Every structure is written in C-alpha cells, then in structure tokens.
C-alpha positions as CSV (number, residue, x, y, z in Angstrom):
1,M,186.9,146.1,110.5
2,I,190.6,145.6,110.1
3,T,191.9,143.5,107.2
4,L,195.5,142.1,107.4
5,Y,196.9,141.1,104.0
6,S,199.7,138.7,104.8
7,K,201.9,136.1,103.2
8,N,203.8,133.0,104.1
9,N,207.2,133.3,105.8
10,C,206.7,137.0,106.5
11,M,208.1,138.0,109.9
12,Q,206.4,141.5,109.9
13,C,203.1,139.8,109.1
14,K,203.5,137.5,112.1
15,M,204.4,140.4,114.3
16,T,201.4,142.4,113.1
17,K,199.0,139.5,113.6
18,K,200.4,138.8,117.1
19,F,200.1,142.5,118.0
20,L,196.5,142.6,116.9
21,E,195.7,139.4,118.8
22,Q,197.4,140.6,122.0
23,N,195.4,143.8,121.9
24,G,192.1,142.1,121.4
25,A,191.5,143.6,117.9
26,S,188.8,142.3,115.6
27,F,190.4,141.6,112.3
28,Q,190.4,139.3,109.3
29,E,193.5,137.9,107.8
30,I,193.8,137.2,104.1
31,N,197.0,135.3,103.1
32,I,197.8,136.5,99.5
33,D,199.9,133.3,98.9
34,E,196.7,131.3,99.5
35,H,194.4,133.9,97.8
36,P,196.4,135.2,94.8
37,E,193.3,136.8,93.4
38,K,193.7,139.5,96.1
39,I,197.2,140.5,94.9
40,D,195.9,143.0,92.3
41,Y,193.7,144.6,94.9
42,V,196.6,145.1,97.3
43,K,198.6,146.5,94.4
44,S,195.7,148.9,93.6
45,L,196.1,150.2,97.2
46,G,199.7,151.2,96.2
47,F,201.6,148.5,98.1
48,T,203.9,145.7,96.9
49,A,205.2,144.3,100.2
50,A,203.3,142.5,103.0
51,P,201.9,143.0,105.4
52,V,199.2,145.5,104.3
53,I,196.8,146.6,106.9
54,E,193.5,148.2,105.8
55,S,191.0,149.8,108.1
56,E,188.2,152.4,107.8
57,Q,190.7,155.1,109.0
58,M,193.8,154.3,107.0
59,V,195.8,151.8,104.9
60,F,199.5,151.1,105.6
61,S,202.2,148.6,105.1
62,G,204.7,147.0,107.5
63,F,204.7,146.3,111.2
64,Q,203.9,149.8,112.7
65,P,202.7,149.5,116.3
66,A,201.8,153.2,116.6
67,K,199.5,153.1,113.6
68,L,198.0,149.8,114.7
69,K,197.2,151.3,118.1
70,E,195.3,154.1,116.3
71,I,193.0,151.7,114.5
72,I,192.1,149.3,117.3
C-alpha cells in the first residue's frame, strides 16, 4: 500500500496525487494540515517537506515520477 502524506496548497503534492491516479495506483492520502497528529510520524521518517510517499519498498519526498513508477 502506498501512503501519500500531503498538505494544502502544495503543487508537488497535487502532481504526485495526479500521477498516482493516472497510473491506477492504489494509495491512501493523508493531509497533514487536516491530521496534524501525523506530522511527528513524517518527521520521524526524516522528512520536513511534503509530499512524502511511503511504500513497502521505499520512502521518499517530492514529486519523483521515476520512483513512483517503481512502487506502483
């Protein structure tokens, strides 16, 4: 399962979500602006900027189509 940690007014978050949707990926989106309790978890992964994408294979930040293709 892919988890997309996003936030409001984040262009890279929107691009990542659109890429996942266009490629038929199964994912859940957690908006950290709406769920601030998740911020500490995202920081514990080593990231301070959205989007953060977590899968069984890897965790990374930013809109990275090549890495997204690897996990879908």
